Each structure stands twice: as C-alpha cells, then as structure tokens.
C-alpha positions in Angstrom: -36.2 -104.6 -3.1 -36.3 -106.2 -0.2 -33.8 -104.6 2.4 -32.1 -105.8 6.3 -31.7 -104.4 9.1 -28.1 -103.3 10.2 -27.0 -103.8 13.8 -23.5 -102.3 13.8 -22.3 -98.7 14.6 -24.5 -95.4 15.7 -28.5 -96.2 16.9 -30.2 -93.7 15.5 -33.4 -92.3 17.7 -36.3 -93.7 15.7 -34.1 -97.6 15.2 -32.9 -98.8 11.9 -34.8 -99.0 8.7 -37.2 -96.1 10.1 -39.4 -94.3 6.8 -38.4 -94.4 3.0 -35.3 -95.7 2.3 -33.2 -94.4 -0.3 -30.0 -95.6 -1.9 -26.6 -93.6 -1.5 -26.9 -91.6 -4.8 -30.4 -90.1 -3.7 -29.0 -89.3 -0.2 -26.2 -87.7 -1.5 -27.9 -85.7 -3.9 -30.9 -84.9 -1.5 -27.4 -84.1 1.1 -25.4 -81.9 -1.2 -22.3 -84.6 -0.2 -20.6 -87.1 -2.8 -20.5 -90.3 -2.1 -17.4 -90.5 -2.0 -18.2 -88.6 0.9 -21.0 -90.4 2.4 -18.7 -93.2 2.3 -15.8 -91.5 3.8 -18.5 -90.7 6.9 -19.3 -93.9 7.6 -15.3 -95.3 7.8 -15.0 -92.7 9.8 -18.3 -94.6 12.2 -20.3 -90.9 12.1 -23.2 -92.6 9.8 -24.5 -95.9 9.5 -27.0 -96.7 6.9 -30.3 -97.6 8.0 -30.5 -101.2 6.4 -28.9 -102.9 3.1 -30.6 -104.0 0.3 -30.3 -107.9 -0.9 -28.4 -107.2 -3.1 -25.6 -104.7 -0.2 -26.7 -101.2 -1.4 -26.4 -98.9 1.4 -30.7 -97.5 2.6 -30.6 -94.0 3.8 -33.9 -92.9 6.1 -34.6 -89.5 6.7 -33.2 -89.4 10.3 -29.9 -90.3 8.5 -29.6 -87.5 6.3 -30.5 -85.4 9.2 -26.9 -86.3 10.4 -25.2 -86.1 7.6 -26.8 -83.0 7.6 -25.0 -82.1 10.8 -21.9 -83.4 10.1 -21.4 -80.8 6.9 -22.4 -78.3 8.9 -20.2 -78.9 11.1 -17.1 -79.6 8.5 -16.3 -75.5 7.3 -16.4 -74.9 10.7 -13.3 -77.1 11.3 -14.5 -79.4 13.9 -12.7 -82.8 14.1 -14.1 -86.5 13.2 -14.0 -87.1 17.1 -15.8 -83.7 17.3 -18.6 -84.5 15.0 -18.7 -88.4 16.4 -19.3 -86.8 19.6 -21.7 -84.3 19.1 -23.7 -86.6 17.2 -23.8 -89.1 20.1 -24.8 -86.2 22.5 -27.8 -85.4 20.0 -28.7 -89.2 19.8 -28.4 -89.8 23.7 -30.2 -86.5 24.6 -33.4 -87.3 23.1 -33.7 -90.3 25.7 -32.0 -88.8 28.7 -33.2 -87.8 31.8 -32.2 -86.5 35.2 -28.0 -85.6 36.0 -27.1 -87.7 32.2 -29.6 -85.1 30.6 -27.8 -82.1 32.3 -24.5 -83.1 31.5 -25.6 -83.6 27.9 -27.5 -80.2 27.8 -23.6 -78.9 29.0 -21.7 -80.7 26.2 -23.8 -79.5 24.1 -24.0 -75.7 25.0 -19.7 -76.4 25.1 -20.6 -77.5 21.1 -22.7 -74.2 20.1 -19.7 -72.2 22.1 -16.9 -73.7 20.3 -19.7 -73.2 16.8 -20.0 -69.8 17.5 -16.6 -68.5 18.3 -15.2 -70.6 14.8 -18.1 -68.7 13.2 -16.6 -65.5 14.1 -13.5 -66.3 13.2 -14.3 -67.0 9.6 -16.7 -63.5 10.0 -13.0 -61.7 10.6 -11.6 -63.5 8.1 -14.3 -62.8 6.0 -14.1 -58.8 6.0 -10.1 -59.3 5.9 -10.6 -61.2 2.7 -13.6 -58.7 1.2 -10.9 -55.7 1.9 -8.6 -57.2 0.4 -10.4 -57.4 -2.7 -11.9 -54.2 -2.5 -8.5 -52.6 -2.4 -7.7 -54.7 -5.7 -11.0 -53.5 -7.2 -9.5 -49.8 -6.2 -6.6 -50.4 -8.0 -7.8 -51.5 -11.2 -10.2 -48.5 -10.9 -6.9 -46.2 -10.3 -5.5 -47.5 -13.1 -7.7 -48.0 -15.5 -8.3 -51.6 -15.5 -11.3 -52.8 -16.5 -13.2 -55.0 -13.1 -15.9 -57.1 -15.1 
C-alpha cells in the first residue's frame, strides 16, 4: 500500500508519515475512539492524518495517536475544541522552541495544567456527591427491606 504525504493542517514534531502507518479503524481501536469521532476531530482541525493511501484512506502514525490520546483525555474535563487545538499547538511548538518563546509556551502549558487540575477537583466533588446519593438510596433500600443487587 503506497502512501502519499499530506502537507495540510498542523505539522507534527516528527514530520508527516513517520513510522508505521495504520488505517483509521486500527487507529480508532488503539486509542479507544470511534471512527466517527476521529473524523470529527479531523474536521475540527485537531488531528490530520500523516498520510493518505493511493486509494485515499487516512493513514495515521504513532504521533497521530498521541495527539488523539491528548484530545480524548481533555474531553471529559470539558475543554472546548478551541482549547484542545491550542494545547496541541503548544505541545507541538515546545519541542523546538527556545528563549522567550519557550517560556511563553511553558506559561501556557502551566495554565492548561491549572485548568485541568481545577476541573479534576470539580469532577471529584461531583463524584462524591453522586456516591453519597447512591449510598442514601442503598440505606433506604436496606431500611425498607428491599434488595440491593
């Protein structure tokens, strides 16, 4: 299967078509996302396949899967597509940045870390509240002799 490099969209630090290429189905399975979701992320500009086969099939590399994993981990924390795009750009740029540019990028990364930590704390609080509610219902079932399967 011959592949053609694709030069549109965000550039990856290791360049297009680096390493073993995999079709979208394998990429979806490996990252734990649906094919539809990966296509949506491509349309949103978050991920661009590193190459395309002669038949036009999307081909992904390990660095592409890494980008997808970052997006997948940001999603439950409620980050917007724009925020995801911005973080990916920061991560891409950090690999080659120097001087003031690097310091600015590290500041941005620190802001993302702070935001992620705050969102994790909020999720933990919500989970504690939900667990408390489930425990209350369990106690009510026990009190009234219901089954707790």
